[in-house]
Every structure is written in C-alpha cells, then in structure tokens.
All heavy atoms as an XYZ file, in Angstrom:
856
protein
N     103.225   -123.917    -33.496
C     101.876   -123.621    -33.847
C     101.175   -122.898    -32.729
O     100.447   -121.943    -32.942
C     101.114   -124.915    -34.141
C      99.691   -124.724    -34.609
S      99.744   -124.495    -36.373
C      97.978   -124.386    -36.653
N     101.397   -123.284    -31.476
C     100.717   -122.626    -30.317
C     101.234   -121.211    -30.167
O     100.581   -120.346    -29.671
C     100.995   -123.467    -29.061
O     102.342   -123.437    -28.769
N     102.541   -120.946    -30.597
C     103.113   -119.587    -30.541
C     102.305   -118.665    -31.452
O     102.104   -117.563    -31.083
C     104.571   -119.612    -30.886
C     105.272   -118.541    -30.209
O     104.754   -117.862    -29.364
N     106.529   -118.384    -30.586
N     102.003   -119.068    -32.621
C     101.166   -118.312    -33.552
C      99.783   -118.052    -33.025
O      99.229   -116.976    -33.188
C     101.120   -118.943    -34.917
C     102.367   -118.781    -35.748
C     102.214   -119.382    -37.104
O     101.357   -120.235    -37.317
N     103.019   -118.922    -38.037
N      99.238   -119.054    -32.459
C      97.891   -118.902    -31.907
C      97.797   -117.864    -30.802
O      96.851   -117.095    -30.697
C      97.379   -120.279    -31.365
N      98.850   -117.733    -30.026
C      98.901   -116.730    -28.951
C      98.888   -115.325    -29.536
O      98.413   -114.389    -28.962
C     100.126   -116.944    -28.075
C      99.927   -118.145    -27.160
O      98.829   -118.582    -26.981
N     100.998   -118.676    -26.655
N      99.621   -115.185    -30.730
C      99.623   -113.815    -31.289
C      98.223   -113.323    -31.718
O      97.929   -112.190    -31.537
C     100.527   -113.832    -32.558
C     102.019   -113.952    -32.250
C     102.810   -113.934    -33.542
C     104.219   -114.044    -33.260
N     105.018   -114.095    -34.518
N      97.387   -114.315    -32.188
C      96.100   -113.901    -32.573
C      95.140   -113.751    -31.402
O      94.119   -113.088    -31.550
C      95.512   -114.889    -33.623
C      96.300   -114.816    -34.877
C      97.119   -115.940    -35.278
C      96.300   -113.773    -35.737
C      97.815   -115.995    -36.427
C      97.024   -113.769    -36.872
C      97.775   -114.843    -37.238
N      95.405   -114.345    -30.361
C      94.474   -114.313    -29.160
C      94.845   -113.167    -28.265
O      94.080   -112.885    -27.365
C      94.549   -115.634    -28.422
C      93.930   -116.800    -29.161
O      93.070   -116.526    -30.052
N      94.405   -117.974    -28.953
N      95.960   -112.493    -28.479
C      96.314   -111.337    -27.611
C      95.305   -110.195    -27.831
O      94.935   -109.903    -28.958
C      97.674   -110.832    -27.919
C      98.750   -111.786    -27.435
C     100.121   -111.220    -27.769
O     100.298   -110.010    -27.928
O     101.079   -112.008    -27.795
N      94.831   -109.573    -26.769
C      93.952   -108.456    -26.809
C      94.710   -107.189    -26.663
O      95.683   -107.121    -25.953
C      92.884   -108.537    -25.762
C      91.946   -109.653    -25.939
C      90.812   -109.600    -24.904
N      90.225   -108.300    -25.005
C      88.930   -108.108    -25.211
N      88.111   -109.130    -25.284
N      88.404   -106.905    -25.213
N      94.296   -106.177    -27.404
C      94.901   -104.890    -27.249
C      94.330   -104.217    -26.031
O      93.225   -104.429    -25.628
C      94.713   -103.997    -28.536
C      95.210   -104.604    -29.800
C      94.762   -103.863    -31.042
C      96.726   -104.686    -29.708
N      95.090   -103.326    -25.487
C      94.647   -102.582    -24.286
C      93.446   -101.622    -24.606
O      92.635   -101.373    -23.814
C      95.708   -101.816    -23.654
O      96.281   -100.915    -24.444
N      93.454   -101.121    -25.839
C      92.419   -100.195    -26.292
C      91.901   -100.566    -27.615
O      92.637   -101.152    -28.455
C      92.962    -98.806    -26.332
C      93.379    -98.194    -25.066
C      93.915    -96.797    -25.241
N      93.144    -96.055    -26.179
C      93.275    -94.770    -26.386
N      94.273    -94.147    -25.753
N      92.598    -94.141    -27.273
N      90.649   -100.336    -27.928
C      90.137   -100.569    -29.317
C      90.910    -99.705    -30.293
O      91.352    -98.625    -29.943
C      88.742   -100.221    -29.259
C      88.375   -100.008    -27.860
C      89.610    -99.793    -27.113
N      91.067   -100.137    -31.477
C      91.815    -99.417    -32.473
C      90.897    -98.989    -33.614
O      89.878    -99.602    -33.878
C      92.942   -100.235    -33.101
C      94.116   -100.467    -32.266
C      95.208   -101.218    -33.048
O      94.940   -102.051    -33.829
N      96.453   -100.795    -32.792
N      91.203    -97.881    -34.225
C      90.533    -97.504    -35.438
C      91.010    -98.316    -36.568
O      92.040    -98.914    -36.519
C      90.692    -95.973    -35.740
O      92.065    -95.790    -36.002
C      90.212    -95.115    -34.638
N      90.282    -98.348    -37.667
C      90.689    -99.071    -38.872
C      92.001    -98.446    -39.362
O      92.899    -99.152    -39.711
C      89.598    -99.087    -39.950
C      88.368    -99.909    -39.404
C      90.152    -99.602    -41.238
C      87.189    -99.823    -40.306
N      91.976    -97.129    -39.384
C      93.248    -96.453    -39.887
C      94.475    -96.764    -39.021
O      95.574    -96.963    -39.472
C      93.031    -94.923    -39.939
N      94.269    -96.867    -37.679
C      95.299    -97.242    -36.768
C      95.811    -98.625    -37.057
O      96.953    -98.934    -36.978
N      94.843    -99.562    -37.134
C      95.189   -100.968    -37.418
C      95.891   -101.206    -38.756
O      96.828   -102.008    -38.836
C      93.980   -101.823    -37.326
N      95.466   -100.447    -39.757
C      95.980   -100.701    -41.131
C      97.039    -99.643    -41.441
O      97.540    -99.616    -42.578
C      94.857   -100.549    -42.164
C      93.825   -101.693    -42.089
C      92.703   -101.382    -43.103
C      94.402   -103.022    -42.268
N      97.413    -98.753    -40.471
C      98.340    -97.658    -40.697
C      99.676    -98.116    -41.272
O     100.219    -97.506    -42.142
N     100.198    -99.196    -40.724
C     101.514    -99.736    -41.191
C     101.436   -100.171    -42.604
O     102.355    -99.842    -43.467
N     100.373   -100.780    -43.041
C     100.231   -101.270    -44.415
C     100.027   -100.048    -45.402
O     100.622    -99.941    -46.409
C      99.006   -102.186    -44.554
C      98.715   -102.677    -45.963
C      99.904   -103.544    -46.440
C      97.407   -103.487    -45.910
N      99.166    -99.102    -44.878
C      98.964    -97.907    -45.702
C     100.202    -97.075    -45.851
O     100.443    -96.496    -46.941
C      97.860    -97.117    -45.069
C      96.475    -97.764    -45.111
C      95.511    -96.870    -44.318
C      95.961    -97.954    -46.503
N     101.051    -97.057    -44.782
C     102.243    -96.236    -44.860
C     103.197    -96.815    -45.884
O     103.922    -96.097    -46.566
C     102.949    -96.312    -43.429
C     104.135    -95.492    -43.373
C     104.750    -95.568    -41.936
C     106.072    -94.804    -41.979
N     106.803    -95.018    -40.720
N     103.288    -98.159    -46.065
C     104.118    -98.705    -47.031
C     103.810    -98.350    -48.426
O     104.635    -98.244    -49.309
C     104.172   -100.279    -46.954
C     104.818   -100.762    -45.685
C     104.947   -102.283    -45.621
C     105.555   -102.641    -44.298
N     106.405   -103.766    -44.371
N     102.512    -98.093    -48.703
C     102.073    -97.662    -49.985
C     102.087    -96.195    -50.134
O     101.730    -95.680    -51.190
C     100.642    -98.185    -50.323
C     100.644    -99.668    -50.484
C     100.069   -100.498    -49.520
C     101.219   -100.251    -51.589
C     100.100   -101.884    -49.668
C     101.157   -101.593    -51.779
C     100.651   -102.428    -50.835
N     102.410    -95.425    -49.067
C     102.488    -93.970    -49.173
C     101.224    -93.300    -49.002
O     100.959    -92.112    -49.366
N     100.156    -94.034    -48.442
C      98.790    -93.411    -48.308
C      98.629    -92.924    -46.888
O      98.948    -93.634    -45.927
C      97.756    -94.474    -48.584
C      97.922    -94.989    -50.059
C      96.372    -93.999    -48.382
C      97.078    -96.204    -50.368
N      98.147    -91.760    -46.725
C      97.820    -91.189    -45.385
C      96.358    -91.378    -45.224
O      95.527    -90.822    -45.972
C      98.105    -89.694    -45.382
C      99.533    -89.269    -45.073
C     100.651    -90.214    -45.356
N     101.955    -89.697    -45.129
C     102.848    -89.633    -46.074
N     102.575    -90.061    -47.269
N     104.064    -89.281    -45.797
N      96.004    -92.186    -44.236
C      94.575    -92.625    -44.093
C      93.676    -91.421    -43.696
O      92.779    -91.044    -44.377
C      94.425    -93.738    -43.112
N      93.905    -90.908    -42.509
C      93.029    -89.841    -41.976
C      93.682    -89.228    -40.728
O      94.840    -89.457    -40.414
C      91.716    -90.475    -41.589
O      91.928    -91.369    -40.572
N      92.865    -88.527    -40.025
C      93.312    -87.910    -38.797
C      93.669    -88.975    -37.714
O      94.486    -88.700    -36.915
C      92.258    -86.944    -38.256
C      90.880    -87.489    -38.120
O      90.621    -88.590    -38.725
O      90.058    -86.915    -37.453
N      93.034    -90.110    -37.841
C      93.373    -91.213    -36.846
C      94.790    -91.695    -37.115
O      95.485    -92.058    -36.121
C      92.380    -92.366    -37.048
N      95.257    -91.620    -38.311
C      96.691    -91.974    -38.663
C      97.565    -90.967    -37.994
O      98.639    -91.295    -37.558
C      96.807    -92.060    -40.189
C      98.073    -92.817    -40.558
O      98.466    -93.762    -39.853
O      98.666    -92.349    -41.613
N      97.190    -89.705    -37.971
C      97.992    -88.661    -37.357
C      98.102    -88.959    -35.845
O      99.181    -88.757    -35.313
C      97.396    -87.288    -37.653
C      98.096    -86.098    -36.986
C      99.514    -85.941    -37.553
C      97.293    -84.843    -37.249
N      97.026    -89.334    -35.237
C      97.048    -89.523    -33.790
C      97.946    -90.733    -33.481
O      98.809    -90.650    -32.505
C      95.631    -89.843    -33.292
C      94.785    -88.542    -33.427
C      95.649    -90.292    -31.867
C      93.292    -88.775    -33.237
N      97.845    -91.833    -34.215
C      98.680    -92.997    -33.886
C     100.134    -92.808    -34.167
O     100.971    -93.499    -33.637
C      98.091    -94.184    -34.666
O      98.301    -94.062    -36.039
N     100.498    -91.853    -35.057
C     101.915    -91.672    -35.437
C     102.414    -90.270    -34.972
O     103.399    -89.815    -35.495
C     102.051    -91.757    -36.907
C     101.551    -93.148    -37.439
C     102.041    -93.345    -38.819
N     101.512    -94.584    -39.335
C     101.653    -95.823    -38.922
N     102.497    -95.990    -37.926
N     101.089    -96.834    -39.430
N     101.823    -89.718    -33.961
C     102.159    -88.370    -33.467
C     103.709    -88.261    -33.147
O     104.346    -87.352    -33.627
C     101.363    -88.022    -32.298
C     101.719    -86.694    -31.675
C     102.373    -86.486    -30.506
C     101.398    -85.424    -32.145
N     102.474    -85.160    -30.251
C     101.912    -84.487    -31.301
C     100.724    -84.966    -33.319
C     101.802    -83.072    -31.444
C     100.612    -83.578    -33.503
C     101.148    -82.638    -32.562
N     104.225    -89.201    -32.374
C     105.638    -89.048    -32.014
C     106.516    -89.294    -33.173
O     107.651    -88.719    -33.207
C     105.931    -90.071    -30.869
O     105.714    -91.343    -31.258
N     106.129    -90.101    -34.061
C     106.974    -90.366    -35.264
C     107.001    -89.148    -36.125
O     108.070    -88.772    -36.718
C     106.366    -91.550    -36.067
C     107.090    -91.887    -37.305
C     106.392    -92.996    -38.100
O     105.757    -93.942    -37.425
O     106.428    -93.004    -39.309
N     105.878    -88.465    -36.388
C     105.782    -87.312    -37.207
C     106.459    -86.089    -36.599
O     107.191    -85.374    -37.247
C     104.295    -86.939    -37.494
C     103.658    -88.119    -38.219
C     104.143    -85.683    -38.255
C     102.163    -88.089    -38.297
N     106.263    -85.833    -35.302
C     106.764    -84.660    -34.591
C     108.225    -84.811    -34.247
O     108.886    -83.814    -34.089
C     105.933    -84.335    -33.423
C     104.561    -83.830    -33.686
S     104.588    -82.263    -34.646
C     103.601    -82.696    -36.017
N     108.696    -85.988    -34.022
C     110.033    -86.182    -33.570
C     110.093    -86.078    -32.032
O     109.132    -85.656    -31.431
N     111.228    -86.431    -31.449
C     111.342    -86.467    -29.963
C     111.280    -85.020    -29.329
O     110.771    -84.957    -28.213
C     112.723    -87.068    -29.695
C     113.456    -86.920    -30.934
C     112.454    -86.868    -32.056
N     111.694    -84.021    -29.996
C     111.678    -82.749    -29.388
C     110.273    -82.196    -29.042
O     109.936    -81.815    -27.936
C     112.378    -81.686    -30.272
C     112.464    -80.305    -29.690
C     113.050    -79.290    -30.673
O     113.524    -79.734    -31.770
O     113.028    -78.084    -30.337
N     109.354    -82.336    -30.015
C     108.017    -81.832    -29.866
C     107.147    -82.866    -29.159
O     106.370    -82.573    -28.296
C     107.419    -81.450    -31.219
C     108.172    -80.259    -31.762
C     105.903    -81.114    -31.072
C     107.780    -79.885    -33.210
N     107.242    -84.122    -29.582
C     106.382    -85.149    -28.916
C     106.734    -85.402    -27.446
O     105.875    -85.814    -26.692
C     106.432    -86.438    -29.744
O     107.756    -87.024    -29.600
N     107.953    -84.974    -27.100
C     108.284    -85.151    -25.627
C     107.637    -84.122    -24.745
O     107.468    -84.310    -23.592
N     107.268    -82.970    -25.355
C     106.621    -81.893    -24.510
C     105.157    -81.610    -24.843
O     104.502    -80.904    -24.158
C     107.476    -80.595    -24.638
C     107.376    -80.039    -26.069
C     108.822    -80.748    -24.103
C     107.962    -78.629    -26.212
N     104.667    -82.262    -25.922
C     103.237    -82.033    -26.252
C     102.576    -83.318    -26.707
O     103.240    -84.190    -27.300
C     103.179    -80.980    -27.347
N     101.313    -83.422    -26.439
C     100.541    -84.574    -26.955
C      99.299    -84.046    -27.673
O      98.740    -82.945    -27.350
C     100.214    -85.536    -25.862
C      99.318    -85.074    -24.774
C      99.070    -86.107    -23.709
N      98.248    -85.605    -22.704
C      96.881    -85.894    -22.640
N      96.356    -86.705    -23.550
N      96.094    -85.382    -21.722
N      98.895    -84.755    -28.667
C      97.725    -84.365    -29.406
C      96.482    -84.843    -28.711
O      96.391    -86.018    -28.307
C      97.820    -85.113    -30.761
C      96.740    -84.830    -31.794
C      96.763    -83.352    -32.242
C      96.993    -85.682    -32.993
N      95.582    -83.892    -28.394
C      94.363    -84.280    -27.667
C      93.099    -84.278    -28.505
O      92.156    -84.993    -28.143
C      94.179    -83.459    -26.383
C      94.048    -81.957    -26.608
C      95.264    -83.667    -25.372
C      93.586    -81.173    -25.454
N      93.072    -83.514    -29.621
C      91.911    -83.488    -30.476
C      92.250    -82.988    -31.853
O      93.103    -82.217    -32.050
C      90.824    -82.644    -29.800
N      91.436    -83.469    -32.801
C      91.469    -83.053    -34.169
C      90.065    -82.761    -34.608
O      89.196    -83.695    -34.473
C      92.125    -84.071    -35.087
C      93.573    -84.341    -34.704
C      92.103    -83.622    -36.542
C      94.222    -85.458    -35.466
N      89.781    -81.582    -35.081
C      88.465    -81.277    -35.545
C      88.556    -80.956    -37.055
O      89.358    -80.159    -37.467
C      87.898    -80.078    -34.828
C      87.688    -80.377    -33.355
C      87.136    -79.195    -32.622
C      86.958    -79.595    -31.140
N      86.476    -78.502    -30.370
N      87.776    -81.596    -37.776
C      87.802    -81.426    -39.254
C      86.832    -80.339    -39.593
O      85.648    -80.295    -39.118
C      87.369    -82.758    -39.949
C      87.790    -82.787    -41.387
C      87.627    -84.179    -41.873
C      88.388    -84.348    -43.184
N      88.326    -85.727    -43.677
N      87.302    -79.342    -40.459
C      86.341    -78.248    -40.856
C      85.630    -78.610    -42.093
O      85.885    -79.653    -42.734
C      87.248    -76.978    -41.054
O      88.172    -77.287    -42.124
C      88.036    -76.582    -39.804
N      84.766    -77.731    -42.567
C      83.934    -77.967    -43.745
C      84.822    -77.991    -45.022
O      84.471    -78.611    -45.994
C      82.906    -76.909    -43.890
C      81.825    -77.006    -42.840
C      80.712    -75.932    -43.029
C      79.705    -76.074    -41.925
N      78.717    -74.968    -42.043
N      85.921    -77.205    -45.002
C      86.769    -77.156    -46.182
C      87.872    -78.276    -46.172
O      88.900    -78.126    -46.813
C      87.374    -75.789    -46.385
C      88.209    -75.359    -45.186
O      88.096    -75.977    -44.083
O      88.904    -74.267    -45.290
N      87.633    -79.292    -45.413
C      88.503    -80.531    -45.335
C      89.872    -80.185    -44.740
O      90.865    -80.847    -45.142
C      88.630    -81.141    -46.716
C      88.673    -82.645    -46.704
O      88.375    -83.243    -45.667
N      89.057    -83.241    -47.725
N      89.968    -79.239    -43.843
C      91.254    -78.997    -43.118
C      91.068    -79.372    -41.670
O      89.932    -79.711    -41.234
C      91.576    -77.503    -43.244
C      91.978    -77.089    -44.672
C      92.632    -75.745    -44.704
C      93.043    -75.449    -46.125
N      93.933    -74.301    -46.110
N      92.069    -79.331    -40.893
C      92.087    -79.752    -39.553
C      92.373    -78.587    -38.551
O      93.289    -77.777    -38.819
C      93.132    -80.843    -39.254
C      92.880    -82.096    -40.098
C      93.928    -82.475    -40.939
C      91.757    -82.850    -40.059
C      93.710    -83.620    -41.697
C      91.599    -83.979    -40.728
C      92.602    -84.359    -41.584
N      91.599    -78.509    -37.499
C      91.999    -77.728    -36.332
C      92.587    -78.674    -35.348
O      91.942    -79.583    -34.804
C      90.718    -77.020    -35.741
C      90.217    -75.898    -36.631
O      90.922    -75.364    -37.483
N      88.976    -75.586    -36.486
N      93.862    -78.418    -34.987
C      94.619    -79.307    -34.099
C      94.697    -78.732    -32.724
O      94.915    -77.549    -32.553
C      96.114    -79.446    -34.631
C      96.073    -79.891    -36.125
C      96.850    -80.403    -33.783
C      95.630    -81.275    -36.418
N      94.391    -79.561    -31.726
C      94.443    -79.107    -30.317
C      95.573    -79.928    -29.595
O      95.416    -81.210    -29.591
C      93.098    -79.252    -29.571
C      92.103    -78.393    -30.336
C      93.212    -78.795    -28.139
C      90.651    -78.627    -29.868
N      96.573    -79.314    -29.080
C      97.582    -79.986    -28.400
C      97.660    -79.533    -26.945
O      97.237    -78.418    -26.611
C      99.011    -79.803    -29.119
C      99.331    -78.379    -29.218
C      98.945    -80.476    -30.418
C     100.701    -78.082    -29.821
N      98.211    -80.385    -26.090
C      98.330    -80.059    -24.646
C      99.837    -80.330    -24.287
O     100.382    -81.388    -24.538
C      97.414    -80.980    -23.882
C      97.417    -80.663    -22.416
C      96.459    -81.539    -21.622
C      96.460    -81.114    -20.170
N      95.490    -81.894    -19.411
N     100.397    -79.301    -23.624
C     101.769    -79.481    -23.177
C     101.813    -80.482    -22.033
O     100.893    -80.588    -21.199
C     102.209    -78.096    -22.689
C     100.942    -77.365    -22.485
C      99.865    -77.981    -23.334
N     102.935    -81.219    -21.958
C     103.124    -82.136    -20.852
C     103.167    -81.453    -19.494
O     102.777    -82.005    -18.524
C     104.410    -82.976    -21.083
N     103.647    -80.271    -19.523
C     103.766    -79.400    -18.332
C     103.338    -78.010    -18.819
O     103.740    -77.511    -19.848
C     105.215    -79.355    -17.927
C     105.468    -78.661    -16.578
O     104.666    -77.755    -16.228
N     106.483    -79.027    -15.903
N     102.508    -77.334    -18.022
C     102.057    -76.013    -18.382
C     103.224    -74.985    -18.713
O     103.047    -74.078    -19.515
C     101.268    -75.509    -17.228
C     100.781    -76.724    -16.519
C     101.939    -77.698    -16.759
N     104.390    -75.234    -18.166
C     105.541    -74.384    -18.449
C     105.954    -74.463    -19.906
O     106.624    -73.556    -20.391
C     106.712    -74.789    -17.576
N     105.620    -75.501    -20.615
C     105.981    -75.716    -22.011
C     104.956    -74.984    -22.981
O     105.186    -74.978    -24.195
C     106.027    -77.149    -22.384
C     107.142    -77.903    -21.760
C     106.881    -79.087    -21.092
C     108.420    -77.497    -21.864
C     107.895    -79.845    -20.521
C     109.486    -78.210    -21.264
C     109.218    -79.423    -20.623
O     110.206    -80.120    -20.076
N     103.902    -74.404    -22.470
C     102.923    -73.759    -23.349
C     103.510    -72.657    -24.154
O     103.281    -72.541    -25.332
C     101.744    -73.273    -22.487
N     104.324    -71.791    -23.538
C     104.971    -70.697    -24.291
C     105.877    -71.204    -25.394
O     105.899    -70.725    -26.519
C     105.683    -69.763    -23.335
C     106.365    -68.571    -23.999
C     105.332    -67.644    -24.611
C     107.156    -67.848    -22.964
N     106.721    -72.198    -24.974
C     107.644    -72.833    -25.969
C     106.853    -73.383    -27.172
O     107.276    -73.301    -28.271
C     108.461    -73.900    -25.287
C     109.530    -74.438    -26.178
C     110.488    -75.426    -25.418
O     110.392    -75.479    -24.168
O     111.248    -76.118    -26.138
N     105.734    -74.089    -26.872
C     104.953    -74.660    -27.962
C     104.307    -73.610    -28.818
O     104.214    -73.775    -30.042
C     103.853    -75.513    -27.353
C     104.273    -76.897    -26.916
C     103.133    -77.675    -26.191
C     104.766    -77.781    -28.056
N     103.959    -72.458    -28.243
C     103.342    -71.417    -29.075
C     104.421    -70.901    -30.040
O     104.048    -70.472    -31.182
C     102.937    -70.249    -28.169
O     103.997    -69.532    -27.557
N     105.718    -70.956    -29.772
C     106.739    -70.590    -30.711
C     106.968    -71.640    -31.782
O     107.544    -71.383    -32.809
C     108.017    -70.292    -30.054
C     107.984    -69.089    -29.087
C     108.576    -69.151    -27.818
C     107.424    -67.841    -29.465
C     108.493    -68.030    -26.978
C     107.391    -66.779    -28.678
C     107.926    -66.842    -27.422
O     107.926    -65.819    -26.586
N     106.545    -72.884    -31.496
C     106.760    -73.967    -32.390
C     105.509    -74.331    -33.313
O     105.595    -75.259    -34.014
C     107.117    -75.275    -31.567
C     108.314    -75.158    -30.737
S     108.481    -76.655    -29.782
C     110.241    -77.005    -29.933
N     104.481    -73.551    -33.229
C     103.291    -73.868    -34.019
C     103.530    -73.900    -35.484
O     103.040    -74.740    -36.223
C     102.124    -72.883    -33.676
O     102.570    -71.556    -33.846
C     101.615    -73.074    -32.289
N     104.397    -72.988    -35.994
C     104.659    -72.996    -37.440
C     105.363    -74.339    -37.788
O     105.049    -74.912    -38.832
C     105.522    -71.832    -37.806
N     106.299    -74.775    -36.971
C     107.002    -75.980    -37.207
C     106.062    -77.205    -37.131
O     106.131    -78.101    -37.992
C     108.215    -76.178    -36.186
C     109.000    -77.380    -36.376
C     110.109    -77.544    -35.331
O     110.274    -76.674    -34.529
O     110.749    -78.609    -35.415
N     105.204    -77.165    -36.189
C     104.232    -78.267    -36.048
C     103.272    -78.315    -37.238
O     103.095    -79.367    -37.850
C     103.385    -78.127    -34.735
C     104.290    -78.291    -33.547
C     102.250    -79.100    -34.722
C     103.634    -77.863    -32.195
N     102.848    -77.157    -37.718
C     101.978    -77.084    -38.894
C     102.721    -77.520    -40.131
O     102.205    -78.299    -40.892
C     101.469    -75.646    -39.075
C     100.532    -75.499    -40.196
C      99.935    -74.088    -40.249
O     100.245    -73.261    -39.428
N      99.084    -73.807    -41.272
N     103.961    -77.192    -40.270
C     104.721    -77.610    -41.457
C     104.931    -79.152    -41.470
O     104.793    -79.740    -42.496
C     106.118    -76.924    -41.447
O     105.922    -75.524    -41.434
C     107.000    -77.390    -42.619
N     105.198    -79.689    -40.299
C     105.375    -81.156    -40.227
C     104.099    -81.978    -40.552
O     104.127    -82.969    -41.273
C     105.887    -81.629    -38.858
C     107.355    -81.252    -38.629
C     107.844    -81.730    -37.281
C     109.308    -81.391    -37.144
N     109.946    -82.101    -36.048
N     102.948    -81.449    -40.080
C     101.677    -82.139    -40.309
C     101.299    -81.963    -41.803
O     100.905    -82.947    -42.498
C     100.530    -81.527    -39.443
C     100.832    -81.929    -37.923
C      99.228    -82.107    -39.896
C      99.886    -81.207    -37.052
N     101.554    -80.787    -42.376
C     101.276    -80.557    -43.779
C     102.125    -81.439    -44.663
O     101.706    -81.962    -45.642
C     101.456    -79.091    -44.188
C     100.273    -78.214    -43.606
O      99.229    -78.692    -43.274
N     100.606    -76.955    -43.524
N     103.389    -81.579    -44.284
C     104.354    -82.382    -45.010
C     103.904    -83.900    -44.929
O     103.976    -84.603    -45.951
C     105.736    -82.199    -44.458
C     106.832    -83.058    -45.200
C     108.175    -82.789    -44.565
C     109.226    -83.649    -45.289
N     110.511    -83.531    -44.655
N     103.415    -84.289    -43.795
C     102.973    -85.719    -43.598
C     101.774    -85.993    -44.571
O     101.764    -87.037    -45.198
C     102.634    -85.923    -42.143
C     102.153    -87.353    -41.939
C     103.085    -88.387    -41.941
C     100.842    -87.631    -41.701
C     102.676    -89.701    -41.775
C     100.465    -88.943    -41.479
C     101.354    -89.976    -41.492
O     100.949    -91.206    -41.345
N     100.799    -85.037    -44.595
C      99.645    -85.302    -45.418
C      99.886    -84.940    -46.881
O      99.102    -85.321    -47.697
C      98.458    -84.491    -44.840
C      97.756    -85.192    -43.695
C      97.897    -84.679    -42.424
C      97.004    -86.315    -43.878
C      97.270    -85.257    -41.369
C      96.371    -86.908    -42.815
C      96.516    -86.361    -41.567
N     100.905    -84.194    -47.182
C     101.255    -83.886    -48.504
C     100.343    -82.779    -49.138
O     100.187    -82.642    -50.283
N      99.728    -81.983    -48.162
C      98.920    -80.922    -48.664
C      98.820    -79.924    -47.526
O      99.246    -80.151    -46.417
C      97.476    -81.399    -49.002
C      96.730    -82.046    -47.898
C      95.379    -82.544    -48.329
N      94.675    -83.199    -47.218
C      93.826    -82.623    -46.417
N      93.582    -81.318    -46.554
N      93.213    -83.295    -45.429
N      98.146    -78.745    -47.764
C      97.915    -77.773    -46.723
C      96.695    -78.244    -45.874
O      95.503    -78.000    -46.254
C      97.580    -76.404    -47.413
C      97.473    -75.296    -46.411
O      98.082    -75.448    -45.322
O      96.822    -74.322    -46.763
N      97.016    -79.029    -44.875
C      95.926    -79.700    -44.083
C      95.541    -78.995    -42.795
O      94.410    -79.254    -42.310
C      96.400    -81.105    -43.745
N      96.384    -78.150    -42.264
C      96.147    -77.524    -40.975
C      95.609    -76.139    -41.143
O      96.232    -75.307    -41.834
C      97.406    -77.498    -40.073
C      97.181    -76.822    -38.805
C      97.968    -78.973    -39.851
N      94.462    -75.864    -40.523
C      93.960    -74.528    -40.534
C      94.349    -73.784    -39.299
O      94.687    -72.599    -39.367
C      92.437    -74.612    -40.653
C      91.756    -73.265    -40.734
C      90.292    -73.352    -40.889
O      89.717    -74.419    -41.103
N      89.613    -72.150    -40.944
N      94.324    -74.436    -38.160
C      94.614    -73.791    -36.915
C      95.163    -74.786    -35.848
O      94.785    -75.928    -35.794
C      93.269    -73.194    -36.321
C      93.354    -72.433    -35.090
C      91.951    -71.972    -34.708
C      91.928    -71.307    -33.335
N      90.599    -70.971    -32.924
N      96.084    -74.207    -35.016
C      96.655    -75.070    -33.943
C      96.378    -74.321    -32.594
O      96.657    -73.138    -32.491
C      98.186    -75.247    -34.087
C      98.430    -76.085    -35.345
C      98.756    -75.952    -32.829
C      99.909    -76.281    -35.645
N      95.688    -75.033    -31.734
C      95.347    -74.460    -30.424
C      96.096    -75.179    -29.341
O      96.233    -76.460    -29.390
C      93.834    -74.588    -30.147
O      93.151    -74.055    -31.236
C      93.437    -73.952    -28.868
N      96.613    -74.461    -28.393
C      97.322    -75.051    -27.218
C      96.466    -74.878    -25.988
O      96.084    -73.785    -25.561
C      98.674    -74.365    -27.030
C      99.528    -74.476    -28.208
C      99.372    -74.933    -25.845
C     100.816    -73.677    -28.301
N      96.117    -76.011    -25.397
C      95.296    -75.917    -24.148
C      96.157    -76.389    -23.005
O      96.959    -77.350    -23.062
C      94.233    -77.098    -24.261
C      93.155    -76.787    -25.324
C      91.954    -76.326    -24.755
N      91.017    -75.886    -25.764
C      90.076    -76.572    -26.344
N      89.820    -77.812    -25.996
N      89.270    -76.030    -27.209
N      95.998    -75.660    -21.942
C      96.896    -75.931    -20.693
C      96.253    -76.939    -19.830
O      95.200    -77.225    -19.653
C      97.115    -74.643    -19.973
C      97.906    -73.679    -20.729
C      98.180    -72.379    -19.978
C      98.816    -71.362    -20.860
N      98.974    -70.138    -20.244
C-alpha cells in the first residue's frame, strides 16, 4: 500500500500540459491531441536520426489551422544537414497528425 502511495506523491520535474499527461491514453485511441502532443513525442515521431541532431523549440499555429515549426540543431554544424531533411520532417509530422499540418519549417542556429 505504501508503494502505491509513493507513486501518487512523486512530483514531476516540470509541469505538464493536459495533452502531455493524457498523451498515452489518447495515443491508444488513435487521437492526436495537439501541438503539445507533438512536443512530448518528438523523439518518437522523428526517430533517432533526426531527434539526435535537432530539437523542437517552438510551434506556432496559423489562422488556417496549420503549424509553423521551429527546430534547433544540437550543433550549428547540423543546420545544413537539417535543411536537406525538412521535407522528411514535414512528411513525418503530417503523417503523425493524419493531415497536411505543416505550413513551414524554420531552422534556428
């Protein structure tokens, strides 16, 4: 009993969004919650090749319900390589959401 109580009393290092907290449950039903779900599952969606050299730093939603994605390379030397991978990144995000969700991808150094 005390072991279960400890699970509920543990604090997370950072506050979570509702989509991040419920992301696992929503994923089982095949529902993509929002851009917060994309942030929390970045490495899973992109795979080790892309998530190892780039991290998602911002998502801006446009008026037509699409996303402008801003990524940052782990090392500035990867910026050129990431620029060649933007089509692949866009395809993976669109596949994850099940629609044409990405309008623009920006790489910040």
